[in-house]
Every structure is written in structure tokens, then in C-alpha cells.
N, C-alpha and C positions, 0 to 999 in steps of 0.2 A: 502493498500499500503507500509504505513510505515515498519506495524509489518512481512508484505513478506518480503519488505529487508532486515528487521534485522533478521529474520528466515534463508536467504540466507547467509546472511555474519555469523552465530554461525557452515553456514554448507561447511564455507572451510576449518574449520580447518582440515578437512582429506586431502585437496590438497595443504597447506603450504611449506609440503616437496617437494614438486612438482616444485611448484613456485620456493624454495631459488636455487635448485639444476640447473632448467634447466633459472636462473640471472645466477649464478654462471657458467657457462657451458658456456653462452653469452661471458660473459666476457675471461673467460681461455683461450676460444677459438682463441679470437680474438688477445688477449695479442701473442700467441703462433703463430697465422700464420703471424700476422701485422711484430713478432719479426725476423723472419722465412725469409720478404721479403724483409726485411734490416738490419742493420748495417754490421757484416762486409762481410754476404754473398753475391758474385757478380755471375752469372749466367756467366759461358764460353761458345766464341765462334769463331773457326777459321778464318780464314782469308787465301784463295788461291786467290795469285798475278798472275794475267798471264801479265797484262801491266810492271810492274816491271818498273817504270819510276819517274819521280821525284815526281811527284802529286801524282801518285799512293801511295809515300813510304809521302806523308805526310799525304794523309788523312788514314792511319794505325798510323801514328802516334798520329792524332786526336783522333782515337778512342781508341786510348792506355789512352790516357787522361779523356774516360767515367767515370762516379761513378759511373754506372749502369749495365755493363757488364767490363765483362774482356775477351782479344782477344789475339788467337794467330798465329803465320805463320806458313802455314802448305801447304804442295802439296798436289794434290787431292788425292790420293789415302791413306795420311797417315788423312788427315780431312775426307775423306767417313768413314775408317778404327773410331777415335774419335766419329763422331755421333751415327756410329750403334752400337755400345759398350755404348752411353749414359752417355759418360764423358766431352764433351757440347753439348750445345742446339740448334744448329747449325753452317753453314760455309753460308759464304759469299764471293763470286765468282768475282775479277775485272777483265772485260774482257777486251781482247786486243784494242787499240782506248781511252782508261777510257782519257787519258791526253786527246788528241784531243778536246773531247766531251767536256770535262770545259773549254778548252780554248776558244773552240766556241761556246761555252754556248747550247750546244745540247742536246735533252733529253739522259739523262746517264742511261742505262738498265745494271743494278747492276744484276745477281742471290745469290739466298735465298736457300738453301740446308738443310733439315727437316729430323730428318725424324718419329715427326708429331702434331700438335698444340698444343700451351701450351703460360701459361702466360711468363712465359720468350723469348719464340719464337717472340712473342710481339714486349715486351721488347726490342728485338734485334731490329727489324722493328723499333721503333720509334727511334732507337740511330742511327741507320745506315739515316735514313730518318733526323733527324736533322746533324748529322754531315757532311754531302751529301751539308745539302741547307746550310751550313756554308760554308764550302767547297767552293763550287762553286759562292757564291756570294763574297768572299774576292778575287777569284780570279778576279770575273768581275770588283768587283771595282777598283785590281791594274791594269787591264790591260786598263778599261776605263782611268783612273791615267795619266796610261803611253802617251795613245793617246792626251791627253792634253794637254800636258807637250811637247811633239813633236810636235802639229803643234801649239801650240806657237813658238817653237823655239828652244829650248832646248834640248841639247845632255844628249843622256842618253844612259849606257850601255847596253850589252846583257842583264843583267841577272837584269834586271831594274825593272821588274814586281817584279819577287821573292821578291827581297829586300822591298818591298810596302810593298809585301802581309806578309811578317815576321811582319816587322813593325808596320802590321795591328793588326796582331793576336798579338802578345807583347803586344801591349796600349792596347788593349780589356781585354788582359786575367790580366794584374798587373797594367794596368792605365784607367782604366772607364773615360773617358775625363766626363761625367755630369751623375750626378742622377736622376731618374728618377721615379717620383709615376706617379700607374698608379691604375684607376678606371675603373672595369669589367662591362660593360654594359651587354653586347651580344656576347656569341663565337658561331662562326658555323663553327669549324676549326675539324680533325683528329682527333679521340677519343683519350683520356688523359686519364692511369687508376692511380688507387691512392688507392694498396691493402688497406691501413689502413682505408679508409672509406666505401672502397665495403666489407671486413667485417664483422666488425663494425655493417654496416645497415644489411648485410644480415643475419646475428646471429643474430641480433634485432630480424628481422619480423618473419627467421625459427620456432626462439623456443619460441616464441611467439605466435604462433600458436598451439602446443601444450599444453600449458598452458589456450587457449581462447579455444580450438575445450573439453577438457578435464573437464573443468569446465563448457561449456554449454553441457558437456555428461552424468551432475547429475541428469538429469529427466531421465536417462536410470535407477539410479537405486532405486527410486523415483517411476517410472513402476516397477522394479520389485516386490518393498513392497507394489505395489497396490496402492499407495497415489499421484502420478497424477492425475487418473484417478478418484480421489473424491474429489479429487481439481477442477477438468475440471468440475465437477456436484455440486459441492458444492454456497451455494449463490451468495461468492468471484466473481467479474465478471472476464472471462476470460481474454482479454486484462491485465489488475491487474496482476496476475499470470505468464502469458507469459515478461508482461513488465519488473516484478523483477526478474527472471529471463535476462533477456538480458542484463541490468542495473548493475548487480552484473558481469556479464562475461564481458559485458563492460571492467569496471574499475577495475577488475584482470587484464585483459588483459592489457593497458590503464597501471595503474597503475607501471608493472613490464616495458613497452617502458621506461617512464620517465626515473628510474632509467641507463634506456642505452644510455638515450640522456645527461642526464648528467654526466654518466662515459666517455662518446665521447667527451666531453667540458673538462672536468676538471682532467680525467685521458688522453687519449688519444691523447689531445688537439686536436679537431677537429673543424674548425673554419668550420657552418654548412651552410652560406653563403647567408642565409635571416634568420627571426626576426621569435627566438625560435618560437612564438606564428604559425608561416605557418607553422615552421620544426612541430611540434606537431598536426597541422589540417592534416595535412597524414598522418601523423600517427593514428590518429582518425580514420579518411576512414575506414583504413586498419583495424583495429582491430574492426572496426561496421563490416567488409564483411565480413572477420572471424569468428565474432559472427553468423553471419547469416548462413553462411557455418557449423559452428556447429551444429549451432543447426537444419538446414538439414540431416547431420548425421546422428547425435540422433534421428531422426524420420525415417532412412534406416534402420536401425540395429533391434537387437529385444533385446540385456541384453547391459550390461557392455563389457563383456569378449569380443569381438565380435568388441565394440566400440576400445578394447587394443588392436587387434588384425589386425583391419583393417586401422586406423588412420596412423601409424607407414609410409606404404606402402604413405596413398595416400597425408599425410604433405612433406615426404621426395623427393617424383615426383615432385611433384609440387613447394617444393621450387626449387627444380634443372632446371626444362624448366623456371622457371620466373625468371633464374639469380640469385638467394643470394649466392652459391656457388662459382660461374663464372664468367666473365662477359659473354652476348652473343653475343655481339661486337667477341667474338672467336667463332660463330657457324655461319657455314657456310649451312648449313642444311633448306631450306626453308620451309618443315614442319616441324622439331621442332619453327623455327621463331616466324611460323603461330598459332603454339598450343600457346607457350608464352604468345600474347597477353588473351588468356582464362585466365590465373591464376595472379590473384589481387601481388604477389610479385612482378612482371614484374613491374607495374607501380606506385609499391610504392619506389623501387629501381634508376627507370628512372629519379627520379624529384629529392630524395634525394641528391645521387651519382652526377650529372648531379650540381646542388646549391653549392653544397658542396665543387665539382673542379672549376665550374666556372663565379660563381653568379648565383643571382635569374633569372628565366626567365618566366614570367607570362604564355607567352601560353600556356608550358611544362606542369606548377603549373596548372595549371584550367581545363585541358585537362585530367592528371592524377587523381583530386578531383573528374571529374568527373566520369570517368570509373569508379572508387573506389564506387562511390555513386551508383552508377548505379548495377554495383556488388553487393552492398548489399541490394540493395532491393527487387530486384530479388528471390537471397539467402530468405532471411527473406518469405517474400509471401507465398515462396515454404515450408519454413523451420515451421511457426506456421502451414499450414495445415497439414504436416506433425505429427507433437507434440502432432496433437487434433486424429491423429485415432487410434483406439484400434490396438494394432496388437500384 
């Protein structure tokens, strides 16, 4: 066994540049994509105000304070033209009666116009949700305060609620009365998107699959040289031959991912949200699954050239369906979401991004780990069977 492993490691010299390039591309693309969605760049949107009330103007002022979006007031025709030309990501329509809905604490029906779904559009939606919630909360607090004071017989002016609202906004923005230390145990709330986490995890998984599959596909070179089948009929146990291939492939893929985990912690300043051993456990399950998939694909194709032409199509399509290049939360197609459940990327992305954003969730972790291991065992059985068949 040790001799077989030693031989496999020596053969890796042919793959060293591929491994280095994949690690380099992961680092570079993660830096480029996260930089483009941070720093000075802020997507722009238009606001069309049909209510034109003091509260709608206050709402627009709060939107203008957003650190993630820029807002511009426009009429409907101007806004439509800007969206169609792609100058803004979308538009918000504040309908008539907005002031009345806020004061009476009714459901507020805002309209969002867009030309297509994108990450920036979902960022816009999250910003609007956050600001409208804050606006309604502050006004309801101000109105409730006025009612209590009036009930106690305090004489108040007509604009007292507005003064209390302004005072509350000022205090919470500049003079926070409390300092709150929080510990997150479990969060079941609206989806929150963190591009840094998503792109690091996504590109790590995506580029590692190329390394894993092509290293596993080295058996095709041995088949072309007729050495693979001679190994299988040699006195060496077949399980030792297969195990040496699997261990080597797993070690290479896991080493590449380990480099990216450390890069995430010390270069991109990502808190993985759980013990690093648990993080590596999910990555290990993913590498095991794709090691098995690589063995299966190598058993289905006839030579290394076919592998080189088919694998990029399979891996890119699988990565897209699995949500490594964009969040699955922006996908509306039930067919695509159903297909995503068949992709190992989806299960690894789910637990790693959720944990990094919200904290450790044991249920999600165990479910994702179990699915990845089950997928790996199924593909492993199929791959071993195909690798033993002479084509």
C-alpha cells in the first residue's frame, strides 16, 4: 500500500501546475468579486414618490443614508428610462396613502420595478425592507408615546409626534443609550447575503472540483498505457490499488481547500462561525464526494482527451446549479431548485455560508454532512465498478 501511495504521489508532478493555477484563480477571483461589491461601489436606484407627504420624504431621507445603495428621486418616465438603459438596478414606487399606512400601522404596499433579477436588486429589496421597518417602528413608538402622555394629561402640540420621532432617530444614530453584546444561537429570519463569504466558499468548491476530477482521471493515462489493467490482474489486492488512488486524490483536493480555509481566515478576515474542525469536516465530505464522482466520470469516458472536453461542461453546469456562482435564493425556477438538490455544491454551500453568516446550526450541519457522505458512497460504488471494466 505504501509503495502504491508513493508511486501516486510521484505521478502528481504532472499535475502540480494545475493545482497551483486553481489555487491562484480562487484567490484572485474571490478578491476581484468581493472588491467589486465593496469599497466605493454602491448600486443606484430611483425613487418615485406619489405620496409626497412628510413621512414619504422622511423615508427617502433614511434611504439616502444607506451605506450599500444610492437613491435618486425621479418621476415614473425618467425612472423607467434609467432602468431600461441599465443606469440603475431598479426603482421604488411609494404609492399614495403611504403616510396613512405608516401612521395607522397598516401593511405598507411598496412597488419595486426592475428589468431583471440580480444580486443588486436583492440588495435593494433588503435595504428597503430594513428602512421601512425602522421607519414604522420609530413612528409607532412616537405615536404610542404621545398617546401615553395625553392620557396622563400632558398638553402636547400638533407636531409633537414628529419631534419625538426626530429625537429618537437622533439618539439612536449618534447617542446610542446602551451597548449590547449578543451571542447568536440560531437565526430563522430573512435571507442575508454576504458576497465575501459566498464567493470564497463558491470559488473554493468550484476550482477544487477540477483538481479532484483530473487527478482521479489519471487512471485514464494508465489505461491508455495498458498499466492499469495489468495492475488489476497483478497479485496486489484490487482494493489497495483503488484505495491508493482515492487517498491521493482526496489528499490533493483537501490540501487545496485547506489553503483556502486559511486564506479566508487570515486574508479575507472571515469568521467561519464554528470550530475549524467542523468546517473542514464539511469540506472533507465534499472532497470525498467529488473524488468518487471523478472516479465515476473516469470510468465512463474512454481516454484522457475525452475527459478534458467533457469535464469542464459538467463541472461548470454543476457549479451553477449548486449555487457557487450566485445564491440559490435569487432563483425562482422550481425545476432548477429541484436539480440543485442533486449537486454536492448546494449542500456544502448551504451549511458553510449559513454558519459563517448566522452561527452554527446543528440540524443544517448534520443534514448537509449526511447528504454529502451518502452521495459520495453511491458514486464510489459506481466508480469502482466502472473502473474495473475494460473499455
